[in-house]
N, CA, C and O atoms as a GROMACS GRO file, in nm:
protein
  400
    1MET      N    1  -1.572   3.528   3.355
    1MET     CA    2  -1.558   3.391   3.312
    1MET      C    3  -1.689   3.316   3.338
    1MET      O    4  -1.746   3.325   3.446
    2LYS      N    5  -1.734   3.244   3.237
    2LYS     CA    6  -1.854   3.163   3.252
    2LYS      C    7  -1.819   3.034   3.325
    2LYS      O    8  -1.710   2.979   3.309
    3LYS      N    9  -1.913   2.988   3.406
    3LYS     CA   10  -1.896   2.860   3.475
    3LYS      C   11  -1.992   2.761   3.411
    3LYS      O   12  -2.114   2.776   3.419
    4VAL      N   13  -1.934   2.660   3.347
    4VAL     CA   14  -2.012   2.561   3.274
    4VAL      C   15  -2.006   2.429   3.348
    4VAL      O   16  -1.900   2.386   3.392
    5LYS      N   17  -2.123   2.366   3.360
    5LYS     CA   18  -2.129   2.234   3.423
    5LYS      C   19  -2.201   2.139   3.329
    5LYS      O   20  -2.302   2.173   3.267
    6ILE      N   21  -2.147   2.019   3.319
    6ILE     CA   22  -2.211   1.912   3.245
    6ILE      C   23  -2.264   1.815   3.350
    6ILE      O   24  -2.186   1.757   3.426
    7LEU      N   25  -2.395   1.797   3.353
    7LEU     CA   26  -2.456   1.707   3.449
    7LEU      C   27  -2.482   1.574   3.382
    7LEU      O   28  -2.545   1.568   3.276
    8GLY      N   29  -2.434   1.466   3.443
    8GLY     CA   30  -2.459   1.334   3.387
    8GLY      C   31  -2.386   1.226   3.463
    8GLY      O   32  -2.294   1.253   3.541
    9SER      N   33  -2.427   1.104   3.437
    9SER     CA   34  -2.375   0.989   3.510
    9SER      C   35  -2.240   0.940   3.459
    9SER      O   36  -2.178   0.854   3.521
   10GLY      N   37  -2.195   0.993   3.349
   10GLY     CA   38  -2.070   0.946   3.290
   10GLY      C   39  -2.095   0.857   3.170
   10GLY      O   40  -2.003   0.791   3.121
   11CYS      N   41  -2.220   0.854   3.122
   11CYS     CA   42  -2.254   0.773   3.005
   11CYS      C   43  -2.191   0.833   2.879
   11CYS      O   44  -2.133   0.942   2.883
   12ALA      N   45  -2.203   0.764   2.769
   12ALA     CA   46  -2.143   0.808   2.644
   12ALA      C   47  -2.195   0.945   2.600
   12ALA      O   48  -2.117   1.029   2.556
   13LYS      N   49  -2.325   0.968   2.612
   13LYS     CA   50  -2.382   1.098   2.570
   13LYS      C   51  -2.332   1.211   2.659
   13LYS      O   52  -2.308   1.322   2.612
   14CYS      N   53  -2.318   1.183   2.787
   14CYS     CA   54  -2.266   1.285   2.879
   14CYS      C   55  -2.122   1.322   2.841
   14CYS      O   56  -2.086   1.440   2.841
   15ASN      N   57  -2.044   1.222   2.808
   15ASN     CA   58  -1.906   1.247   2.767
   15ASN      C   59  -1.900   1.318   2.632
   15ASN      O   60  -1.811   1.400   2.609
   16GLN      N   61  -1.994   1.287   2.542
   16GLN     CA   62  -1.999   1.356   2.412
   16GLN      C   63  -2.031   1.504   2.432
   16GLN      O   64  -1.972   1.590   2.367
   17LEU      N   65  -2.125   1.533   2.522
   17LEU     CA   66  -2.157   1.674   2.548
   17LEU      C   67  -2.038   1.746   2.609
   17LEU      O   68  -2.008   1.860   2.572
   18LEU      N   69  -1.968   1.681   2.700
   18LEU     CA   70  -1.849   1.741   2.760
   18LEU      C   71  -1.746   1.773   2.652
   18LEU      O   72  -1.692   1.883   2.650
   19ASP      N   73  -1.720   1.678   2.564
   19ASP     CA   74  -1.623   1.700   2.455
   19ASP      C   75  -1.669   1.811   2.362
   19ASP      O   76  -1.588   1.893   2.319
   20ALA      N   77  -1.798   1.813   2.330
   20ALA     CA   78  -1.852   1.915   2.238
   20ALA      C   79  -1.840   2.054   2.300
   20ALA      O   80  -1.803   2.150   2.232
   21VAL      N   81  -1.871   2.066   2.428
   21VAL     CA   82  -1.862   2.195   2.496
   21VAL      C   83  -1.717   2.242   2.500
   21VAL      O   84  -1.689   2.359   2.472
   22LYS      N   85  -1.625   2.153   2.532
   22LYS     CA   86  -1.483   2.189   2.535
   22LYS      C   87  -1.435   2.232   2.397
   22LYS      O   88  -1.355   2.324   2.386
   23ALA      N   89  -1.483   2.166   2.292
   23ALA     CA   90  -1.443   2.202   2.156
   23ALA      C   91  -1.491   2.341   2.118
   23ALA      O   92  -1.417   2.419   2.059
   24VAL      N   93  -1.615   2.374   2.152
   24VAL     CA   94  -1.669   2.506   2.121
   24VAL      C   95  -1.594   2.613   2.200
   24VAL      O   96  -1.559   2.718   2.144
   25ILE      N   97  -1.569   2.588   2.326
   25ILE     CA   98  -1.496   2.684   2.410
   25ILE      C   99  -1.357   2.712   2.352
   25ILE      O  100  -1.314   2.827   2.344
   26ALA      N  101  -1.287   2.606   2.311
   26ALA     CA  102  -1.153   2.622   2.256
   26ALA      C  103  -1.156   2.693   2.120
   26ALA      O  104  -1.077   2.785   2.096
   27ALA      N  105  -1.246   2.651   2.032
   27ALA     CA  106  -1.252   2.706   1.897
   27ALA      C  107  -1.296   2.851   1.895
   27ALA      O  108  -1.249   2.930   1.812
   28GLU      N  109  -1.384   2.888   1.985
   28GLU     CA  110  -1.440   3.023   1.986
   28GLU      C  111  -1.368   3.116   2.084
   28GLU      O  112  -1.400   3.234   2.092
   29GLY      N  113  -1.272   3.063   2.159
   29GLY     CA  114  -1.198   3.145   2.255
   29GLY      C  115  -1.285   3.197   2.368
   29GLY      O  116  -1.265   3.309   2.416
   30ILE      N  117  -1.379   3.116   2.412
   30ILE     CA  118  -1.470   3.156   2.519
   30ILE      C  119  -1.400   3.140   2.654
   30ILE      O  120  -1.339   3.037   2.680
   31ASP      N  121  -1.411   3.242   2.737
   31ASP     CA  122  -1.351   3.238   2.870
   31ASP      C  123  -1.446   3.164   2.963
   31ASP      O  124  -1.543   3.222   3.013
   32ALA      N  125  -1.419   3.035   2.985
   32ALA     CA  126  -1.510   2.953   3.065
   32ALA      C  127  -1.434   2.840   3.133
   32ALA      O  128  -1.333   2.791   3.084
   33SER      N  129  -1.488   2.802   3.249
   33SER     CA  130  -1.438   2.683   3.316
   33SER      C  131  -1.544   2.574   3.299
   33SER      O  132  -1.663   2.604   3.294
   34VAL      N  133  -1.501   2.449   3.289
   34VAL     CA  134  -1.593   2.338   3.268
   34VAL      C  135  -1.576   2.238   3.380
   34VAL      O  136  -1.465   2.197   3.414
   35GLU      N  137  -1.690   2.199   3.437
   35GLU     CA  138  -1.690   2.101   3.545
   35GLU      C  139  -1.788   1.989   3.509
   35GLU      O  140  -1.899   2.016   3.462
   36LYS      N  141  -1.748   1.866   3.532
   36LYS     CA  142  -1.836   1.750   3.511
   36LYS      C  143  -1.896   1.714   3.646
   36LYS      O  144  -1.823   1.692   3.742
   37VAL      N  145  -2.029   1.707   3.652
   37VAL     CA  146  -2.098   1.673   3.776
   37VAL      C  147  -2.166   1.538   3.758
   37VAL      O  148  -2.256   1.523   3.676
   38GLU      N  149  -2.120   1.438   3.834
   38GLU     CA  150  -2.176   1.304   3.823
   38GLU      C  151  -2.253   1.261   3.947
   38GLU      O  152  -2.320   1.158   3.946
   39ASP      N  153  -2.246   1.339   4.054
   39ASP     CA  154  -2.315   1.306   4.178
   39ASP      C  155  -2.466   1.326   4.160
   39ASP      O  156  -2.510   1.436   4.127
   40ILE      N  157  -2.543   1.221   4.181
   40ILE     CA  158  -2.687   1.225   4.156
   40ILE      C  159  -2.758   1.330   4.243
   40ILE      O  160  -2.855   1.391   4.198
   41GLN      N  161  -2.711   1.350   4.365
   41GLN     CA  162  -2.774   1.450   4.452
   41GLN      C  163  -2.753   1.592   4.397
   41GLN      O  164  -2.844   1.674   4.401
   42GLN      N  165  -2.634   1.617   4.346
   42GLN     CA  166  -2.606   1.749   4.287
   42GLN      C  167  -2.688   1.768   4.159
   42GLN      O  168  -2.738   1.878   4.133
   43ILE      N  169  -2.701   1.662   4.080
   43ILE     CA  170  -2.779   1.671   3.957
   43ILE      C  171  -2.925   1.699   3.990
   43ILE      O  172  -2.988   1.783   3.926
   44MET      N  173  -2.980   1.629   4.089
   44MET     CA  174  -3.119   1.647   4.128
   44MET      C  175  -3.145   1.787   4.184
   44MET      O  176  -3.257   1.837   4.176
   45ALA      N  177  -3.043   1.849   4.239
   45ALA     CA  178  -3.058   1.985   4.291
   45ALA      C  179  -3.092   2.085   4.179
   45ALA      O  180  -3.148   2.191   4.206
   46TYR      N  181  -3.060   2.050   4.055
   46TYR     CA  182  -3.092   2.134   3.940
   46TYR      C  183  -3.228   2.096   3.880
   46TYR      O  184  -3.267   2.150   3.776
   47ASN      N  185  -3.299   2.002   3.943
   47ASN     CA  186  -3.427   1.951   3.891
   47ASN      C  187  -3.412   1.890   3.753
   47ASN      O  188  -3.500   1.903   3.668
   48VAL      N  189  -3.301   1.823   3.732
   48VAL     CA  190  -3.274   1.757   3.605
   48VAL      C  191  -3.301   1.608   3.620
   48VAL      O  192  -3.244   1.542   3.708
   49ILE      N  193  -3.387   1.556   3.535
   49ILE     CA  194  -3.416   1.413   3.535
   49ILE      C  195  -3.351   1.348   3.414
   49ILE      O  196  -3.304   1.234   3.422
   50SER      N  197  -3.348   1.419   3.303
   50SER     CA  198  -3.293   1.366   3.179
   50SER      C  199  -3.154   1.424   3.152
   50SER      O  200  -3.138   1.545   3.139
   51THR      N  201  -3.055   1.337   3.145
   51THR     CA  202  -2.918   1.381   3.119
   51THR      C  203  -2.878   1.337   2.978
   51THR      O  204  -2.939   1.246   2.922
   52PRO      N  205  -2.777   1.400   2.922
   52PRO     CA  206  -2.691   1.502   2.980
   52PRO      C  207  -2.762   1.636   2.988
   52PRO      O  208  -2.860   1.662   2.918
   53ALA      N  209  -2.710   1.721   3.076
   53ALA     CA  210  -2.765   1.856   3.090
   53ALA      C  211  -2.650   1.956   3.089
   53ALA      O  212  -2.540   1.929   3.139
   54LEU      N  213  -2.677   2.072   3.033
   54LEU     CA  214  -2.580   2.180   3.025
   54LEU      C  215  -2.625   2.293   3.116
   54LEU      O  216  -2.736   2.344   3.104
   55VAL      N  217  -2.537   2.331   3.209
   55VAL     CA  218  -2.564   2.440   3.302
   55VAL      C  219  -2.457   2.547   3.279
   55VAL      O  220  -2.338   2.518   3.282
   56VAL      N  221  -2.501   2.670   3.255
   56VAL     CA  222  -2.409   2.782   3.237
   56VAL      C  223  -2.446   2.889   3.338
   56VAL      O  224  -2.559   2.937   3.342
   57ASP      N  225  -2.349   2.924   3.421
   57ASP     CA  226  -2.371   3.024   3.526
   57ASP      C  227  -2.497   2.992   3.607
   57ASP      O  228  -2.580   3.079   3.633
   58GLU      N  229  -2.508   2.866   3.645
   58GLU     CA  230  -2.615   2.814   3.732
   58GLU      C  231  -2.753   2.814   3.667
   58GLU      O  232  -2.853   2.798   3.738
   59GLN      N  233  -2.761   2.829   3.535
   59GLN     CA  234  -2.887   2.820   3.463
   59GLN      C  235  -2.885   2.694   3.377
   59GLN      O  236  -2.794   2.675   3.296
   60VAL      N  237  -2.984   2.607   3.394
   60VAL     CA  238  -2.995   2.488   3.310
   60VAL      C  239  -3.043   2.534   3.173
   60VAL      O  240  -3.154   2.584   3.159
   61LEU      N  241  -2.958   2.516   3.073
   61LEU     CA  242  -2.990   2.564   2.939
   61LEU      C  243  -3.036   2.453   2.846
   61LEU      O  244  -3.108   2.479   2.750
   62CYS      N  245  -2.995   2.331   2.874
   62CYS     CA  246  -3.030   2.221   2.786
   62CYS      C  247  -3.025   2.092   2.865
   62CYS      O  248  -2.938   2.072   2.950
   63LYS      N  249  -3.120   2.002   2.836
   63LYS     CA  250  -3.117   1.873   2.904
   63LYS      C  251  -3.174   1.765   2.813
   63LYS      O  252  -3.265   1.789   2.733
   64GLY      N  253  -3.118   1.646   2.828
   64GLY     CA  254  -3.168   1.531   2.756
   64GLY      C  255  -3.118   1.511   2.615
   64GLY      O  256  -3.160   1.417   2.548
   65ARG      N  257  -3.028   1.595   2.568
   65ARG     CA  258  -2.975   1.581   2.432
   65ARG      C  259  -2.843   1.655   2.417
   65ARG      O  260  -2.801   1.728   2.507
   66ILE      N  261  -2.780   1.637   2.303
   66ILE     CA  262  -2.655   1.706   2.273
   66ILE      C  263  -2.684   1.810   2.165
   66ILE      O  264  -2.714   1.774   2.052
   67PRO      N  265  -2.674   1.938   2.199
   67PRO     CA  266  -2.699   2.044   2.100
   67PRO      C  267  -2.592   2.043   1.991
   67PRO      O  268  -2.482   1.991   2.009
   68SER      N  269  -2.627   2.102   1.877
   68SER     CA  270  -2.531   2.117   1.767
   68SER      C  271  -2.422   2.216   1.807
   68SER      O  272  -2.434   2.287   1.907
   69TYR      N  273  -2.315   2.218   1.728
   69TYR     CA  274  -2.205   2.312   1.752
   69TYR      C  275  -2.258   2.455   1.757
   69TYR      O  276  -2.226   2.531   1.849
   70ASP      N  277  -2.339   2.492   1.656
   70ASP     CA  278  -2.389   2.630   1.650
   70ASP      C  279  -2.477   2.663   1.769
   70ASP      O  280  -2.471   2.775   1.821
   71GLU      N  281  -2.560   2.568   1.813
   71GLU     CA  282  -2.645   2.594   1.928
   71GLU      C  283  -2.561   2.608   2.055
   71GLU      O  284  -2.588   2.694   2.138
   72LEU      N  285  -2.461   2.522   2.070
   72LEU     CA  286  -2.372   2.534   2.186
   72LEU      C  287  -2.301   2.669   2.186
   72LEU      O  288  -2.290   2.734   2.290
   73LYS      N  289  -2.254   2.710   2.069
   73LYS     CA  290  -2.187   2.840   2.058
   73LYS      C  291  -2.282   2.952   2.104
   73LYS      O  292  -2.241   3.042   2.178
   74GLU      N  293  -2.407   2.945   2.060
   74GLU     CA  294  -2.505   3.046   2.098
   74GLU      C  295  -2.532   3.042   2.249
   74GLU      O  296  -2.537   3.147   2.314
   75LEU      N  297  -2.548   2.923   2.303
   75LEU     CA  298  -2.577   2.910   2.446
   75LEU      C  299  -2.460   2.956   2.532
   75LEU      O  300  -2.479   3.016   2.638
   76LEU      N  301  -2.338   2.928   2.487
   76LEU     CA  302  -2.219   2.962   2.565
   76LEU      C  303  -2.179   3.109   2.553
   76LEU      O  304  -2.104   3.159   2.637
   77THR      N  305  -2.227   3.176   2.451
   77THR     CA  306  -2.190   3.317   2.432
   77THR      C  307  -2.305   3.412   2.464
   77THR      O  308  -2.285   3.533   2.469
   78ALA      N  309  -2.426   3.358   2.486
   78ALA     CA  310  -2.543   3.442   2.513
   78ALA      C  311  -2.529   3.512   2.647
   78ALA      O  312  -2.474   3.458   2.742
   79LYS      N  313  -2.580   3.633   2.652
   79LYS     CA  314  -2.579   3.709   2.776
   79LYS      C  315  -2.712   3.694   2.849
   79LYS      O  316  -2.726   3.737   2.964
   80SER      N  317  -2.811   3.633   2.782
   80SER     CA  318  -2.942   3.615   2.845
   80SER      C  319  -2.942   3.490   2.931
   80SER      O  320  -2.837   3.434   2.960
   81GLN      N  321  -3.061   3.448   2.972
   81GLN     CA  322  -3.075   3.331   3.056
   81GLN      C  323  -3.091   3.204   2.975
   81GLN      O  324  -3.154   3.109   3.021
   82GLY      N  325  -3.036   3.200   2.856
   82GLY     CA  326  -3.042   3.078   2.776
   82GLY      C  327  -3.141   3.089   2.662
   82GLY      O  328  -3.196   3.196   2.634
   83CYS      N  329  -3.163   2.979   2.598
   83CYS     CA  330  -3.244   2.977   2.477
   83CYS      C  331  -3.390   3.009   2.505
   83CYS      O  332  -3.461   3.053   2.415
   84CYS      N  333  -3.436   2.989   2.626
   84CYS     CA  334  -3.576   3.014   2.660
   84CYS      C  335  -3.594   3.142   2.738
   84CYS      O  336  -3.708   3.178   2.769
   85GLY      N  337  -3.489   3.212   2.770
   85GLY     CA  338  -3.503   3.325   2.859
   85GLY      C  339  -3.547   3.274   2.995
   85GLY      O  340  -3.498   3.170   3.040
   86SER      N  341  -3.636   3.343   3.059
   86SER     CA  342  -3.678   3.299   3.192
   86SER      C  343  -3.811   3.227   3.191
   86SER      O  344  -3.858   3.184   3.297
   87HIS      N  345  -3.875   3.213   3.074
   87HIS     CA  346  -4.008   3.156   3.074
   87HIS      C  347  -4.011   3.004   3.066
   87HIS      O  348  -4.114   2.945   3.098
   88GLY      N  349  -3.903   2.939   3.026
   88GLY     CA  350  -3.894   2.793   3.032
   88GLY      C  351  -3.984   2.718   2.936
   88GLY      O  352  -4.017   2.602   2.962
   89THR      N  353  -4.025   2.780   2.826
   89THR     CA  354  -4.106   2.710   2.728
   89THR      C  355  -4.028   2.696   2.600
   89THR      O  356  -3.931   2.768   2.575
   90LYS      N  357  -4.070   2.601   2.519
   90LYS     CA  358  -3.999   2.578   2.394
   90LYS      C  359  -4.020   2.693   2.298
   90LYS      O  360  -4.129   2.749   2.288
   91SER      N  361  -3.914   2.728   2.229
   91SER     CA  362  -3.918   2.836   2.132
   91SER      C  363  -3.863   2.785   2.001
   91SER      O  364  -3.756   2.724   1.997
   92THR      N  365  -3.936   2.810   1.893
   92THR     CA  366  -3.886   2.770   1.762
   92THR      C  367  -3.865   2.891   1.674
   92THR      O  368  -3.847   2.876   1.553
   93ALA      N  369  -3.866   3.008   1.730
   93ALA     CA  370  -3.845   3.130   1.654
   93ALA      C  371  -3.706   3.130   1.593
   93ALA      O  372  -3.608   3.095   1.659
   94GLY      N  373  -3.700   3.167   1.468
   94GLY     CA  374  -3.571   3.176   1.401
   94GLY      C  375  -3.513   3.040   1.366
   94GLY      O  376  -3.397   3.030   1.329
   95GLY      N  377  -3.593   2.934   1.378
   95GLY     CA  378  -3.547   2.802   1.338
   95GLY      C  379  -3.467   2.728   1.442
   95GLY      O  380  -3.427   2.614   1.419
   96SER      N  381  -3.441   2.789   1.556
   96SER     CA  382  -3.365   2.718   1.658
   96SER      C  383  -3.462   2.655   1.756
   96SER      O  384  -3.570   2.709   1.783
   97SER      N  385  -3.423   2.542   1.810
   97SER     CA  386  -3.512   2.475   1.904
   97SER      C  387  -3.456   2.492   2.044
   97SER      O  388  -3.336   2.511   2.063
   98CYS      N  389  -3.544   2.484   2.139
   98CYS     CA  390  -3.505   2.496   2.278
   98CYS      C  391  -3.520   2.361   2.346
   98CYS      O  392  -3.611   2.285   2.315
   99CYS      N  393  -3.432   2.334   2.435
   99CYS     CA  394  -3.435   2.202   2.499
   99CYS      C  395  -3.474   2.210   2.645
   99CYS      O  396  -3.462   2.111   2.717
  100CYS      N  397  -3.519   2.322   2.690
  100CYS     CA  398  -3.556   2.337   2.831
  100CYS      C  399  -3.684   2.262   2.862
  100CYS      O  400  -3.730   2.263   2.976
   0.00000   0.00000   0.00000
């Protein structure tokens, strides 16, 4: 089971990301738990300054925006370390953008 965390203060965009993630999980039958993290100390522990942020299995995969349905599906079903792998740089290969 994947452990998904939405990091954010509870603003509208944070809630939109939470809803979008739950929708993808339900529609795609992904085995995952979702937790909303609003505590600023916990958010800072992930080195996240821009919210909302998506964390899957303790890897920050996206921050500062709400990914599309297809991108969320890819991020939530990927077996790698996210859209950037481990290098943490933006990738535009294949037309997808990275938000790391």
